[in-house]
Every structure is written in structure tokens, then in C-alpha cells.
ChimeraX commands (.cxc) that place a marker at each C-alpha (Angstrom):
marker #1 position -2.40,-29.52,0.40 radius 0.5
marker #1 position -4.50,-27.71,-2.38 radius 0.5
marker #1 position -7.26,-27.24,0.51 radius 0.5
marker #1 position -4.80,-25.56,2.64 radius 0.5
marker #1 position -3.39,-23.36,-0.21 radius 0.5
marker #1 position -6.85,-22.45,-0.72 radius 0.5
marker #1 position -7.55,-21.31,2.67 radius 0.5
marker #1 position -4.39,-19.46,2.50 radius 0.5
marker #1 position -5.55,-17.67,-0.46 radius 0.5
marker #1 position -9.04,-16.76,0.95 radius 0.5
marker #1 position -6.82,-15.67,4.32 radius 0.5
marker #1 position -4.52,-13.75,1.98 radius 0.5
marker #1 position -7.47,-11.85,0.37 radius 0.5
marker #1 position -8.99,-10.73,3.59 radius 0.5
marker #1 position -5.50,-9.68,4.59 radius 0.5
marker #1 position -4.77,-7.96,1.22 radius 0.5
marker #1 position -8.18,-6.13,1.65 radius 0.5
marker #1 position -7.45,-4.97,5.10 radius 0.5
marker #1 position -3.77,-3.92,4.65 radius 0.5
marker #1 position -2.65,-3.42,1.24 radius 0.5
marker #1 position -5.59,-1.76,-0.89 radius 0.5
marker #1 position -3.04,-0.27,-2.88 radius 0.5
marker #1 position -3.73,-3.33,-4.80 radius 0.5
marker #1 position -7.16,-2.17,-5.62 radius 0.5
marker #1 position -6.12,1.34,-6.18 radius 0.5
marker #1 position -6.38,2.89,-2.85 radius 0.5
marker #1 position -3.76,4.55,-0.25 radius 0.5
marker #1 position -1.38,1.37,0.76 radius 0.5
marker #1 position -0.89,0.88,4.53 radius 0.5
marker #1 position 2.81,1.41,5.43 radius 0.5
marker #1 position 2.72,-1.38,8.02 radius 0.5
marker #1 position 2.39,-3.87,4.87 radius 0.5
marker #1 position 5.15,-2.38,2.84 radius 0.5
marker #1 position 7.51,-2.74,5.41 radius 0.5
marker #1 position 6.79,-6.65,6.58 radius 0.5
marker #1 position 9.70,-8.37,6.18 radius 0.5
marker #1 position 9.16,-12.18,4.38 radius 0.5
marker #1 position 11.09,-14.79,6.32 radius 0.5
marker #1 position 10.48,-17.21,4.12 radius 0.5
marker #1 position 13.52,-18.64,2.09 radius 0.5
marker #1 position 13.26,-21.18,-0.37 radius 0.5
marker #1 position 17.18,-21.66,-0.87 radius 0.5
marker #1 position 16.38,-25.72,-0.20 radius 0.5
marker #1 position 14.96,-25.47,-3.57 radius 0.5
marker #1 position 17.85,-23.57,-5.35 radius 0.5
marker #1 position 16.81,-24.86,-9.08 radius 0.5
marker #1 position 13.00,-25.84,-9.42 radius 0.5
marker #1 position 12.99,-28.89,-11.68 radius 0.5
marker #1 position 9.43,-29.84,-11.57 radius 0.5
marker #1 position 5.92,-27.99,-11.32 radius 0.5
marker #1 position 5.33,-29.35,-7.89 radius 0.5
marker #1 position 8.52,-27.25,-7.13 radius 0.5
marker #1 position 7.47,-24.07,-8.35 radius 0.5
marker #1 position 4.16,-24.37,-6.74 radius 0.5
marker #1 position 5.96,-25.20,-3.12 radius 0.5
marker #1 position 7.63,-21.87,-3.33 radius 0.5
marker #1 position 4.16,-20.02,-4.32 radius 0.5
marker #1 position 2.60,-21.64,-1.68 radius 0.5
marker #1 position 5.40,-20.68,0.77 radius 0.5
marker #1 position 5.18,-17.40,-0.02 radius 0.5
marker #1 position 1.18,-17.53,0.07 radius 0.5
marker #1 position 0.58,-19.20,3.56 radius 0.5
marker #1 position 3.26,-17.14,5.54 radius 0.5
marker #1 position 1.46,-14.20,6.91 radius 0.5
marker #1 position 4.08,-11.51,6.38 radius 0.5
marker #1 position 5.11,-13.04,2.75 radius 0.5
marker #1 position 1.19,-13.12,1.90 radius 0.5
marker #1 position 0.78,-9.64,2.56 radius 0.5
marker #1 position 3.27,-8.85,-0.19 radius 0.5
marker #1 position 2.71,-11.27,-2.44 radius 0.5
marker #1 position 0.00,-9.62,-4.71 radius 0.5
marker #1 position 2.07,-6.56,-4.97 radius 0.5
marker #1 position 5.03,-8.47,-5.99 radius 0.5
marker #1 position 3.44,-10.43,-8.32 radius 0.5
marker #1 position 1.77,-7.57,-10.28 radius 0.5
marker #1 position 5.00,-5.94,-10.40 radius 0.5
marker #1 position 6.49,-8.78,-11.97 radius 0.5
marker #1 position 3.24,-9.34,-14.30 radius 0.5
marker #1 position 3.83,-5.30,-15.64 radius 0.5
marker #1 position 7.23,-5.84,-16.26 radius 0.5
marker #1 position 7.13,-9.11,-17.96 radius 0.5
marker #1 position 6.97,-9.37,-21.61 radius 0.5
marker #1 position 4.26,-11.38,-23.86 radius 0.5
marker #1 position 5.10,-14.45,-25.29 radius 0.5
marker #1 position 2.22,-14.68,-28.01 radius 0.5
marker #1 position 2.14,-18.44,-28.33 radius 0.5
marker #1 position 2.05,-19.20,-24.51 radius 0.5
marker #1 position -0.54,-16.34,-23.72 radius 0.5
marker #1 position -3.04,-16.47,-26.75 radius 0.5
marker #1 position -3.58,-19.91,-25.63 radius 0.5
marker #1 position -4.06,-19.77,-22.07 radius 0.5
marker #1 position -6.38,-16.78,-23.02 radius 0.5
marker #1 position -8.62,-18.96,-24.64 radius 0.5
marker #1 position -8.65,-21.80,-22.08 radius 0.5
marker #1 position -9.47,-19.09,-19.52 radius 0.5
marker #1 position -12.21,-17.38,-21.77 radius 0.5
marker #1 position -13.35,-20.99,-22.81 radius 0.5
marker #1 position -13.54,-22.02,-18.96 radius 0.5
marker #1 position -15.28,-18.94,-18.16 radius 0.5
marker #1 position -18.15,-19.13,-20.76 radius 0.5
marker #1 position -18.68,-22.77,-19.59 radius 0.5
marker #1 position -19.14,-21.86,-16.21 radius 0.5
marker #1 position -21.26,-18.63,-17.05 radius 0.5
marker #1 position -18.67,-16.20,-15.96 radius 0.5
marker #1 position -17.53,-12.78,-17.64 radius 0.5
marker #1 position -13.91,-12.20,-18.01 radius 0.5
marker #1 position -11.14,-9.65,-18.90 radius 0.5
marker #1 position -7.51,-10.11,-18.66 radius 0.5
marker #1 position -4.34,-10.58,-20.46 radius 0.5
marker #1 position -1.32,-13.05,-20.29 radius 0.5
marker #1 position 2.10,-12.29,-20.71 radius 0.5
marker #1 position 5.18,-14.93,-21.25 radius 0.5
marker #1 position 4.53,-16.89,-17.62 radius 0.5
marker #1 position 1.73,-14.83,-15.53 radius 0.5
marker #1 position -1.95,-13.99,-16.61 radius 0.5
marker #1 position -4.13,-11.44,-14.36 radius 0.5
marker #1 position -7.83,-11.61,-14.82 radius 0.5
marker #1 position -10.97,-10.22,-13.23 radius 0.5
marker #1 position -13.72,-12.83,-13.15 radius 0.5
marker #1 position -17.20,-11.78,-12.54 radius 0.5
marker #1 position -19.78,-15.00,-11.25 radius 0.5
marker #1 position -23.59,-14.55,-11.92 radius 0.5
marker #1 position -24.65,-14.93,-8.20 radius 0.5
marker #1 position -26.19,-18.42,-8.32 radius 0.5
marker #1 position -26.28,-21.37,-5.95 radius 0.5
marker #1 position -23.90,-23.26,-8.37 radius 0.5
marker #1 position -21.50,-20.22,-8.43 radius 0.5
marker #1 position -21.93,-19.68,-4.14 radius 0.5
marker #1 position -21.17,-23.41,-4.20 radius 0.5
marker #1 position -18.16,-23.57,-6.06 radius 0.5
marker #1 position -16.81,-19.75,-6.68 radius 0.5
marker #1 position -13.41,-21.07,-8.01 radius 0.5
marker #1 position -15.12,-23.40,-10.57 radius 0.5
marker #1 position -13.13,-21.37,-13.55 radius 0.5
marker #1 position -9.91,-21.22,-11.93 radius 0.5
marker #1 position -9.95,-25.22,-11.23 radius 0.5
marker #1 position -11.35,-25.69,-14.96 radius 0.5
marker #1 position -8.70,-23.93,-16.14 radius 0.5
marker #1 position -5.67,-25.68,-13.86 radius 0.5
marker #1 position -7.44,-29.02,-14.62 radius 0.5
marker #1 position -7.28,-28.09,-18.52 radius 0.5
marker #1 position -3.91,-27.22,-18.85 radius 0.5
marker #1 position -2.43,-30.11,-16.26 radius 0.5
marker #1 position 0.58,-31.85,-17.98 radius 0.5
marker #1 position 0.61,-29.12,-21.03 radius 0.5
marker #1 position 3.31,-26.93,-22.25 radius 0.5
marker #1 position 0.64,-24.43,-20.72 radius 0.5
marker #1 position 0.27,-25.78,-17.04 radius 0.5
marker #1 position -0.66,-23.32,-14.17 radius 0.5
marker #1 position -1.83,-22.57,-11.07 radius 0.5
marker #1 position -3.33,-19.58,-9.21 radius 0.5
marker #1 position -3.38,-17.11,-6.75 radius 0.5
marker #1 position -6.72,-15.10,-6.08 radius 0.5
marker #1 position -5.79,-11.61,-5.42 radius 0.5
marker #1 position -8.47,-9.92,-3.97 radius 0.5
marker #1 position -12.51,-9.67,-4.40 radius 0.5
marker #1 position -15.66,-11.70,-3.40 radius 0.5
marker #1 position -17.04,-14.73,-4.32 radius 0.5
marker #1 position -18.65,-13.24,-7.34 radius 0.5
marker #1 position -15.78,-11.11,-8.66 radius 0.5
marker #1 position -12.44,-11.22,-7.92 radius 0.5
marker #1 position -9.06,-10.86,-9.65 radius 0.5
marker #1 position -7.00,-14.03,-10.10 radius 0.5
marker #1 position -3.29,-14.56,-11.15 radius 0.5
marker #1 position -2.46,-17.75,-13.10 radius 0.5
marker #1 position 1.18,-18.60,-13.22 radius 0.5
marker #1 position 3.32,-21.05,-15.07 radius 0.5
marker #1 position 4.04,-24.37,-13.63 radius 0.5
marker #1 position 6.44,-25.54,-16.20 radius 0.5
marker #1 position 9.92,-25.08,-15.61 radius 0.5
marker #1 position 11.60,-22.81,-16.22 radius 0.5
marker #1 position 8.74,-20.31,-15.45 radius 0.5
marker #1 position 9.77,-16.81,-15.94 radius 0.5
marker #1 position 8.19,-15.09,-13.25 radius 0.5
marker #1 position 10.03,-17.28,-10.60 radius 0.5
marker #1 position 13.38,-15.66,-9.97 radius 0.5
marker #1 position 11.96,-12.21,-9.96 radius 0.5
marker #1 position 9.53,-13.35,-7.41 radius 0.5
marker #1 position 12.13,-14.92,-5.19 radius 0.5
marker #1 position 14.49,-11.84,-5.27 radius 0.5
marker #1 position 11.24,-9.61,-4.36 radius 0.5
marker #1 position 9.91,-11.83,-1.74 radius 0.5
marker #1 position 13.56,-12.98,0.20 radius 0.5
marker #1 position 16.25,-10.49,-0.67 radius 0.5
marker #1 position 14.31,-7.05,-0.71 radius 0.5
marker #1 position 13.34,-5.13,2.29 radius 0.5
marker link #1:1,2 radius 0.2
marker link #1:2,3 radius 0.2
marker link #1:3,4 radius 0.2
marker link #1:4,5 radius 0.2
marker link #1:5,6 radius 0.2
marker link #1:6,7 radius 0.2
marker link #1:7,8 radius 0.2
marker link #1:8,9 radius 0.2
marker link #1:9,10 radius 0.2
marker link #1:10,11 radius 0.2
marker link #1:11,12 radius 0.2
marker link #1:12,13 radius 0.2
marker link #1:13,14 radius 0.2
marker link #1:14,15 radius 0.2
marker link #1:15,16 radius 0.2
marker link #1:16,17 radius 0.2
marker link #1:17,18 radius 0.2
marker link #1:18,19 radius 0.2
marker link #1:19,20 radius 0.2
marker link #1:20,21 radius 0.2
marker link #1:21,22 radius 0.2
marker link #1:22,23 radius 0.2
marker link #1:23,24 radius 0.2
marker link #1:24,25 radius 0.2
marker link #1:25,26 radius 0.2
marker link #1:26,27 radius 0.2
marker link #1:27,28 radius 0.2
marker link #1:28,29 radius 0.2
marker link #1:29,30 radius 0.2
marker link #1:30,31 radius 0.2
marker link #1:31,32 radius 0.2
marker link #1:32,33 radius 0.2
marker link #1:33,34 radius 0.2
marker link #1:34,35 radius 0.2
marker link #1:35,36 radius 0.2
marker link #1:36,37 radius 0.2
marker link #1:37,38 radius 0.2
marker link #1:38,39 radius 0.2
marker link #1:39,40 radius 0.2
marker link #1:40,41 radius 0.2
marker link #1:41,42 radius 0.2
marker link #1:42,43 radius 0.2
marker link #1:43,44 radius 0.2
marker link #1:44,45 radius 0.2
marker link #1:45,46 radius 0.2
marker link #1:46,47 radius 0.2
marker link #1:47,48 radius 0.2
marker link #1:48,49 radius 0.2
marker link #1:49,50 radius 0.2
marker link #1:50,51 radius 0.2
marker link #1:51,52 radius 0.2
marker link #1:52,53 radius 0.2
marker link #1:53,54 radius 0.2
marker link #1:54,55 radius 0.2
marker link #1:55,56 radius 0.2
marker link #1:56,57 radius 0.2
marker link #1:57,58 radius 0.2
marker link #1:58,59 radius 0.2
marker link #1:59,60 radius 0.2
marker link #1:60,61 radius 0.2
marker link #1:61,62 radius 0.2
marker link #1:62,63 radius 0.2
marker link #1:63,64 radius 0.2
marker link #1:64,65 radius 0.2
marker link #1:65,66 radius 0.2
marker link #1:66,67 radius 0.2
marker link #1:67,68 radius 0.2
marker link #1:68,69 radius 0.2
marker link #1:69,70 radius 0.2
marker link #1:70,71 radius 0.2
marker link #1:71,72 radius 0.2
marker link #1:72,73 radius 0.2
marker link #1:73,74 radius 0.2
marker link #1:74,75 radius 0.2
marker link #1:75,76 radius 0.2
marker link #1:76,77 radius 0.2
marker link #1:77,78 radius 0.2
marker link #1:78,79 radius 0.2
marker link #1:79,80 radius 0.2
marker link #1:80,81 radius 0.2
marker link #1:81,82 radius 0.2
marker link #1:82,83 radius 0.2
marker link #1:83,84 radius 0.2
marker link #1:84,85 radius 0.2
marker link #1:85,86 radius 0.2
marker link #1:86,87 radius 0.2
marker link #1:87,88 radius 0.2
marker link #1:88,89 radius 0.2
marker link #1:89,90 radius 0.2
marker link #1:90,91 radius 0.2
marker link #1:91,92 radius 0.2
marker link #1:92,93 radius 0.2
marker link #1:93,94 radius 0.2
marker link #1:94,95 radius 0.2
marker link #1:95,96 radius 0.2
marker link #1:96,97 radius 0.2
marker link #1:97,98 radius 0.2
marker link #1:98,99 radius 0.2
marker link #1:99,100 radius 0.2
marker link #1:100,101 radius 0.2
marker link #1:101,102 radius 0.2
marker link #1:102,103 radius 0.2
marker link #1:103,104 radius 0.2
marker link #1:104,105 radius 0.2
marker link #1:105,106 radius 0.2
marker link #1:106,107 radius 0.2
marker link #1:107,108 radius 0.2
marker link #1:108,109 radius 0.2
marker link #1:109,110 radius 0.2
marker link #1:110,111 radius 0.2
marker link #1:111,112 radius 0.2
marker link #1:112,113 radius 0.2
marker link #1:113,114 radius 0.2
marker link #1:114,115 radius 0.2
marker link #1:115,116 radius 0.2
marker link #1:116,117 radius 0.2
marker link #1:117,118 radius 0.2
marker link #1:118,119 radius 0.2
marker link #1:119,120 radius 0.2
marker link #1:120,121 radius 0.2
marker link #1:121,122 radius 0.2
marker link #1:122,123 radius 0.2
marker link #1:123,124 radius 0.2
marker link #1:124,125 radius 0.2
marker link #1:125,126 radius 0.2
marker link #1:126,127 radius 0.2
marker link #1:127,128 radius 0.2
marker link #1:128,129 radius 0.2
marker link #1:129,130 radius 0.2
marker link #1:130,131 radius 0.2
marker link #1:131,132 radius 0.2
marker link #1:132,133 radius 0.2
marker link #1:133,134 radius 0.2
marker link #1:134,135 radius 0.2
marker link #1:135,136 radius 0.2
marker link #1:136,137 radius 0.2
marker link #1:137,138 radius 0.2
marker link #1:138,139 radius 0.2
marker link #1:139,140 radius 0.2
marker link #1:140,141 radius 0.2
marker link #1:141,142 radius 0.2
marker link #1:142,143 radius 0.2
marker link #1:143,144 radius 0.2
marker link #1:144,145 radius 0.2
marker link #1:145,146 radius 0.2
marker link #1:146,147 radius 0.2
marker link #1:147,148 radius 0.2
marker link #1:148,149 radius 0.2
marker link #1:149,150 radius 0.2
marker link #1:150,151 radius 0.2
marker link #1:151,152 radius 0.2
marker link #1:152,153 radius 0.2
marker link #1:153,154 radius 0.2
marker link #1:154,155 radius 0.2
marker link #1:155,156 radius 0.2
marker link #1:156,157 radius 0.2
marker link #1:157,158 radius 0.2
marker link #1:158,159 radius 0.2
marker link #1:159,160 radius 0.2
marker link #1:160,161 radius 0.2
marker link #1:161,162 radius 0.2
marker link #1:162,163 radius 0.2
marker link #1:163,164 radius 0.2
marker link #1:164,165 radius 0.2
marker link #1:165,166 radius 0.2
marker link #1:166,167 radius 0.2
marker link #1:167,168 radius 0.2
marker link #1:168,169 radius 0.2
marker link #1:169,170 radius 0.2
marker link #1:170,171 radius 0.2
marker link #1:171,172 radius 0.2
marker link #1:172,173 radius 0.2
marker link #1:173,174 radius 0.2
marker link #1:174,175 radius 0.2
marker link #1:175,176 radius 0.2
marker link #1:176,177 radius 0.2
marker link #1:177,178 radius 0.2
marker link #1:178,179 radius 0.2
marker link #1:179,180 radius 0.2
marker link #1:180,181 radius 0.2
marker link #1:181,182 radius 0.2
marker link #1:182,183 radius 0.2
marker link #1:183,184 radius 0.2
marker link #1:184,185 radius 0.2
marker link #1:185,186 radius 0.2
view
């Protein structure tokens, strides 16, 4: 499932760069803004586990019409989310430690259930083989803790990309706004 999810995120990156450059600071393609997300998550009415949260996000990320909107919606939710100092500071420390241990540079911030980071890797054989080592390290370190996260890569290359870490601890504050924007807004 994780391999399918990673492949879907790579597809998302290429689609995002082609259809919705507004996330990267350019003019947005009108077709991307009118795409309707057909995914419905009503079968998981009240997420009870981290797996439920991951399943909902994965559904949006793997559906072509939804994946086009997903980075824009996540960014909007992130911008509006208030900071929870305890959660954010812990995640920021974990992300920065993971980046340092893999020779990467990071800039970013966490809020209450979402983090947005620019990760820049030094081009090397190791980083080419595993460009997502920082991402995987953060997910592994937080697994089973109150700071457990998963991730969405938004755009970039193998050496420099924007990534969103999202809480998979119930209740995740970003989830209801995400569902509302993805499923109910046109």
C-alpha cells in the first residue's frame, strides 16, 4: 500500500507541476481549479484510527481529479491552522534532526496537525537512491507516538521538494476541513 501511495504522490508531483503551478507561485491553470473530486469517504464517517486518516488522504491522493486539488487544499488548511506549540515544536525538532542525519537542509514550520517543509538534499548517490529518506525517518520516529505523522509530497524534484507532514492521531484537526474542501466544495 505504501509503495502505491508513494507512486501516486510522484504522479501527483508531475500533475501538479503541469496543471497547477499556482502552488509553486505561478498562474493557475483554469482546468485544474474546476476539476471535481469524485472521491467520497462517508464509509469512514468518524475516523477512529490512524489507518482511517491515512486511507482518507490516500484516496484523495490516488484519484486523478482529487490529486490535482489536494496540494492547494492542504496549503489552504495549513495557512488557516493555528499553532499548537507542544505538537509543533516536537515535530519541528524531529524533522530537523532527521534532515541533519541525512545531510539535508530544511526550512519549514508546523501548526496544529500539519507541517510544511522545504527539504533540500545534497545530490549524492545515497540521496539519488533514497530521496525520501528524511520523510521515511520522520514517519518511523513518530510511529506509535502522540506525534505520529504521514506525508504528502507537494512539488519539486528528487533533491528539492515541498512536503507536508500530517497528523495521523485521532482526531486530526486538518481532516474535516480537508473532507469539506475535497468532497463538498466545487
